[in-house]
C-alpha positions in Angstrom: 81.6 -46.4 -7.5 78.9 -46.0 -4.9 76.2 -45.8 -7.6 77.5 -49.0 -9.2 77.4 -50.8 -5.8 73.7 -49.8 -5.3 72.7 -51.0 -8.8 74.7 -54.2 -8.2 72.9 -55.1 -5.0 69.4 -53.9 -5.8 69.0 -55.1 -9.4 71.7 -57.6 -10.2 71.9 -60.1 -7.4 72.5 -63.3 -9.3 75.8 -64.2 -11.0 74.5 -64.2 -14.5 73.1 -60.7 -14.2 76.4 -59.5 -12.7 78.2 -60.9 -15.7 75.8 -59.1 -18.1 76.4 -55.8 -16.2 80.2 -56.1 -16.5 79.8 -56.9 -20.2 77.5 -53.9 -20.7 80.0 -51.6 -19.0 82.9 -52.8 -21.0 81.0 -52.6 -24.3 79.7 -49.1 -23.7 83.0 -47.6 -22.3 81.1 -44.4 -21.5 83.5 -43.6 -18.6 87.2 -43.2 -17.9 89.0 -45.3 -15.3 92.1 -43.6 -13.8 94.0 -46.0 -11.5 95.5 -44.6 -8.3 98.8 -46.2 -9.1 100.7 -44.3 -11.8 102.3 -47.4 -13.4 99.1 -49.0 -14.8 96.3 -48.1 -17.2 92.8 -49.3 -18.0 91.5 -49.9 -21.5 88.6 -51.8 -22.9 87.9 -53.9 -19.8 91.4 -54.7 -18.8 94.1 -53.2 -16.6 97.7 -53.1 -18.1 101.0 -52.5 -16.4 103.6 -51.8 -19.2 107.0 -53.1 -18.5 109.5 -50.7 -20.1 113.1 -51.6 -20.6 116.0 -50.1 -22.6 115.1 -52.5 -25.4 112.4 -50.0 -26.3 115.2 -47.7 -27.5 116.1 -50.2 -30.2 113.3 -48.6 -32.2 115.6 -45.6 -32.6 118.2 -45.8 -35.5 120.7 -43.0 -35.2 122.3 -41.9 -38.5 125.4 -39.7 -39.0 124.1 -39.1 -42.5 121.3 -36.9 -41.1 123.8 -34.5 -39.4 123.9 -32.2 -42.4 120.1 -32.2 -43.0 118.5 -28.8 -42.5 115.1 -29.2 -44.0 112.3 -31.7 -44.6 111.7 -30.9 -48.2 113.9 -28.0 -49.0 111.2 -25.3 -48.9 112.9 -23.7 -45.8 116.4 -23.2 -44.5 118.2 -24.8 -47.5 120.6 -22.3 -49.0 122.2 -24.3 -51.9 120.0 -26.1 -54.4 123.0 -28.4 -55.3 122.7 -29.8 -51.7 119.0 -30.7 -51.9 119.9 -34.4 -52.3 122.0 -34.5 -49.1 120.6 -31.8 -46.9 116.9 -32.6 -47.0 115.0 -35.7 -45.9 113.0 -35.8 -49.1 116.2 -35.5 -51.1 117.7 -38.5 -49.4 114.6 -40.7 -50.0 114.4 -39.7 -53.7 118.1 -40.4 -54.0 117.9 -43.8 -52.3 114.8 -44.8 -54.3 116.2 -43.9 -57.7 119.7 -45.2 -57.0 121.2 -41.8 -57.7 122.6 -41.6 -54.1 125.5 -43.6 -53.0 124.7 -46.8 -51.2 123.9 -46.1 -47.5 124.1 -48.3 -44.5 120.9 -46.8 -43.0 118.2 -49.3 -42.5 115.6 -47.2 -44.3 117.9 -47.0 -47.4 118.3 -50.7 -47.4 114.6 -51.3 -46.9 113.7 -49.0 -49.8 116.3 -50.8 -52.0 114.3 -54.0 -51.6 110.9 -52.4 -52.4 109.2 -52.9 -55.7 107.1 -49.7 -55.5 107.7 -46.4 -53.8 105.2 -43.5 -54.0 105.3 -39.9 -52.8 102.0 -38.9 -51.2 103.1 -35.5 -50.0 100.4 -32.8 -50.4 98.2 -30.7 -48.3 96.1 -33.8 -47.5 98.6 -36.6 -47.5 98.2 -39.7 -45.3 102.0 -40.3 -45.4 104.9 -38.6 -47.1 105.9 -41.9 -48.8 104.5 -45.4 -49.3 106.8 -48.3 -50.1 105.7 -51.8 -51.0 108.0 -54.8 -50.7 106.1 -57.7 -52.4 108.8 -60.3 -51.6 108.7 -59.6 -47.9 105.0 -58.7 -48.0 105.4 -55.4 -46.2 104.3 -51.8 -46.7 106.2 -48.9 -45.3 104.4 -45.7 -44.3 107.1 -43.1 -44.1 106.7 -39.8 -42.3 109.5 -37.2 -42.6 110.0 -34.2 -40.3 113.1 -32.1 -39.8 114.2 -29.2 -37.6 117.5 -27.4 -37.6 119.0 -28.3 -34.3 122.7 -28.9 -33.8 122.2 -31.0 -30.6 118.7 -32.5 -30.6 117.4 -33.5 -27.2 114.7 -35.9 -26.0 111.6 -33.8 -26.3 108.1 -35.3 -26.6 106.7 -32.0 -27.7 108.9 -31.9 -30.8 107.8 -35.4 -31.8 104.1 -34.6 -31.3 103.2 -33.6 -34.9 105.0 -36.4 -36.7 103.7 -38.9 -34.1 100.2 -37.7 -34.6 100.5 -38.0 -38.3 102.0 -41.5 -38.1 99.2 -42.7 -35.8 96.5 -41.2 -38.0 98.0 -43.0 -41.1 97.2 -46.4 -39.5 93.6 -45.7 -40.3 94.4 -46.2 -44.0 96.2 -49.5 -43.4 93.9 -52.5 -43.4 90.6 -53.4 -45.0 89.5 -49.7 -44.9 92.1 -49.0 -47.7 90.2 -51.2 -50.1 87.8 -48.4 -51.2 90.4 -45.6 -51.2 90.2 -43.5 -54.3 93.4 -42.0 -55.9 94.1 -38.6 -54.4 93.5 -35.8 -57.0 97.1 -34.4 -56.5 98.6 -37.7 -57.7 97.9 -36.8 -61.3 100.6 -34.1 -61.0 104.3 -34.5 -60.4 105.6 -33.6 -56.9 107.4 -30.3 -56.6 108.9 -28.0 -54.0 110.0 -24.4 -54.3 113.4 -23.7 -52.6 112.4 -20.4 -51.0 115.7 -19.7 -49.3 117.8 -20.3 -52.4 118.6 -17.4 -54.8 116.0 -17.1 -57.6 113.8 -19.7 -55.7 114.2 -22.6 -58.1 111.6 -25.4 -58.2 112.5 -29.1 -58.0 110.0 -31.4 -59.7 109.9 -35.2 -59.4 107.6 -38.0 -60.5 105.4 -39.3 -57.7 106.3 -42.9 -58.6 109.9 -43.0 -57.4 110.4 -46.7 -58.1 108.3 -49.1 -60.1 107.7 -49.2 -63.8 104.0 -48.4 -63.8 101.6 -45.5 -64.3 100.3 -43.5 -61.3 96.9 -45.3 -61.6 98.5 -48.7 -61.6 100.8 -47.7 -58.7 97.7 -46.6 -56.7 95.9 -49.9 -57.4 99.0 -51.9 -56.3 99.3 -49.8 -53.1 95.6 -50.2 -52.2 95.8 -53.9 -52.8 98.9 -54.2 -50.5 97.4 -52.0 -47.8 94.1 -54.0 -47.7 95.8 -57.4 -47.8 96.0 -58.8 -44.2 99.1 -60.8 -45.1 101.1 -57.7 -45.7 102.8 -56.3 -42.6 102.3 -52.5 -42.2 105.2 -50.6 -40.7 105.3 -46.9 -39.8 108.6 -45.2 -40.2 109.3 -41.8 -38.7 112.3 -40.4 -40.6 113.4 -37.4 -38.6 116.3 -35.0 -38.2 116.9 -32.5 -35.4 113.9 -33.7 -33.3 115.4 -36.4 -31.2 118.9 -37.4 -30.2 119.6 -41.0 -29.6 122.1 -40.3 -26.8 119.7 -37.8 -25.2 116.9 -40.4 -25.4 118.9 -42.9 -23.6 119.8 -40.4 -20.8 116.2 -39.4 -20.4 115.1 -43.0 -20.3 117.5 -43.7 -17.4 116.2 -40.7 -15.5 112.5 -41.5 -16.1 112.0 -42.5 -12.4 
């Protein structure tokens, strides 16, 4: 701050130059401002003081249906192949998308039922586990699934770190940048998972187009068009089990101060 004051007084005495200096600092952003007060932040030339209320917790949608889930895809912890459709997050989504599962009251299940196209992007280089396009409501869902076997999940930021980082990174593929996205090589093959903890390690194989009567190439083109269309709302969904308890989150929020 002392260095800036010297530059201000010796080289930028008139108001117009002062304005240019402020603009230059804000444009370059080659520094970090850490306010002394812990309840505000600085970003891109502005100070912000977030006002958090319990309404923030409305983003959480608890589901009793997830109480039996033990695995994300079924590659770990699942002991009975017959329960893949109910005890894994991927099994639930595939069931909801195909209509094989019983109608559910979960918001995600209802949202997927309205979608015209649902794709599985899961691979070693996925940008989301699933993409779902609802042309009528002009929205695209980017679904990230993550599960842990915890009987009484608490409110732990550490457990949410991986899925949150993946969800944040996926936003880079939503918008005009999606226009030039080529179809991932893995999409030419069906999606599959080996149930390693089940006797004889069976393999479950599913088509990557869960919903929508089109080829994988046509599905990719439709997804890219929706992602790059500014009139489509992009929504990130973190579909988790065993990572965060709704009741624990409310308790932690009340104790935050």
